[in-house]
One Martini backbone bead per residue (centre of mass of N, CA, C, O) as a GRO file, in nm:
protein
   84
    1MET     BB    1  -0.064  -0.344   1.509
    2TYR     BB    2  -0.019  -0.112   1.240
    3TYR     BB    3  -0.063  -0.066   0.876
    4ALA     BB    4   0.099   0.083   0.617
    5TYR     BB    5   0.039   0.038   0.259
    6ILE     BB    6   0.172  -0.088  -0.066
    7LEU     BB    7   0.042  -0.147  -0.385
    8ARG     BB    8   0.100  -0.319  -0.700
    9SER     BB    9  -0.002  -0.327  -1.021
   10GLY     BB   10   0.022  -0.551  -1.291
   11LYS     BB   11  -0.177  -0.412  -1.487
   12ASP     BB   12  -0.124  -0.063  -1.429
   13LYS     BB   13   0.120   0.007  -1.213
   14LYS     BB   14  -0.038   0.110  -0.978
   15LEU     BB   15  -0.105   0.247  -0.671
   16TYR     BB   16  -0.193   0.130  -0.330
   17THR     BB   17  -0.335   0.269  -0.037
   18GLY     BB   18  -0.323   0.147   0.314
   19TYR     BB   19  -0.482   0.006   0.605
   20THR     BB   20  -0.402  -0.216   0.907
   21ASN     BB   21  -0.400  -0.487   1.154
   22ASN     BB   22  -0.373  -0.723   0.909
   23LEU     BB   23  -0.168  -0.775   0.660
   24LYS     BB   24  -0.199  -1.058   0.561
   25LEU     BB   25  -0.512  -1.064   0.532
   26ARG     BB   26  -0.541  -0.812   0.346
   27PHE     BB   27  -0.367  -0.924   0.108
   28GLU     BB   28  -0.545  -1.168   0.053
   29GLN     BB   29  -0.806  -1.004  -0.018
   30HIS     BB   30  -0.674  -0.860  -0.259
   31ARG     BB   31  -0.575  -1.115  -0.417
   32LYS     BB   32  -0.887  -1.243  -0.425
   33GLY     BB   33  -1.093  -0.998  -0.484
   34LEU     BB   34  -1.240  -0.865  -0.197
   35VAL     BB   35  -1.157  -0.577  -0.298
   36GLU     BB   36  -1.307  -0.333  -0.476
   37SER     BB   37  -1.060  -0.132  -0.551
   38THR     BB   38  -0.864  -0.408  -0.661
   39LYS     BB   39  -0.994  -0.642  -0.829
   40ASP     BB   40  -0.926  -0.515  -1.134
   41ARG     BB   41  -0.586  -0.500  -1.053
   42ARG     BB   42  -0.486  -0.766  -1.098
   43PRO     BB   43  -0.207  -0.823  -0.986
   44LEU     BB   44  -0.064  -0.799  -0.652
   45LYS     BB   45   0.203  -0.605  -0.480
   46LEU     BB   46   0.392  -0.590  -0.202
   47ILE     BB   47   0.618  -0.303  -0.159
   48TYR     BB   48   0.504  -0.161   0.122
   49TYR     BB   49   0.566  -0.089   0.482
   50GLU     BB   50   0.429   0.020   0.800
   51ALA     BB   51   0.468   0.035   1.148
   52CYS     BB   52   0.226   0.090   1.407
   53LEU     BB   53   0.095   0.147   1.735
   54ASP     BB   54  -0.158   0.288   1.596
   55GLN     BB   55  -0.420   0.387   1.414
   56LYS     BB   56  -0.381   0.690   1.391
   57ASP     BB   57  -0.095   0.662   1.264
   58ALA     BB   58  -0.171   0.499   1.016
   59THR     BB   59  -0.378   0.698   0.892
   60HIS     BB   60  -0.177   0.930   0.870
   61ARG     BB   61   0.025   0.786   0.683
   62GLU     BB   62  -0.177   0.713   0.455
   63LYS     BB   63  -0.245   1.013   0.389
   64TYR     BB   64   0.048   1.096   0.320
   65LEU     BB   65   0.109   0.887   0.091
   66LYS     BB   66  -0.120   1.039  -0.090
   67THR     BB   67   0.046   1.261  -0.133
   68TYR     BB   68   0.284   1.432  -0.298
   69LEU     BB   69   0.504   1.391  -0.075
   70GLY     BB   70   0.449   1.089  -0.041
   71LYS     BB   71   0.524   1.003  -0.332
   72MET     BB   72   0.813   1.114  -0.317
   73PHE     BB   73   0.907   0.930  -0.096
   74LEU     BB   74   0.851   0.663  -0.243
   75LYS     BB   75   1.028   0.717  -0.494
   76ASN     BB   76   1.285   0.739  -0.322
   77ARG     BB   77   1.271   0.468  -0.159
   78LEU     BB   78   1.190   0.299  -0.449
   79LYS     BB   79   1.378   0.353  -0.680
   80SER     BB   80   1.486   0.081  -0.790
   81TYR     BB   81   1.214  -0.068  -0.824
   82LEU     BB   82   1.049   0.148  -1.008
   83THR     BB   83   1.292   0.161  -1.240
   84GLY     BB   84   1.352  -0.168  -1.283
   0.00000   0.00000   0.00000
């Protein structure tokens, strides 16, 4: 399985979107500061993920979630969490 995922920074409240084939390991790497793009934005919280059957689907979903329409999808999907 491959995963498209969203992290939320506890520092700046911004979202980070990525994909991986090992969600648990990748989140630990983010959490420990081993990922350059998120190391200065810790603490991070995994707030959303989607499972995909192959890498191509996961990368396609990651790219979509980074677009304006993808961000609107997330805003509606996580409405209670993001406004609460």
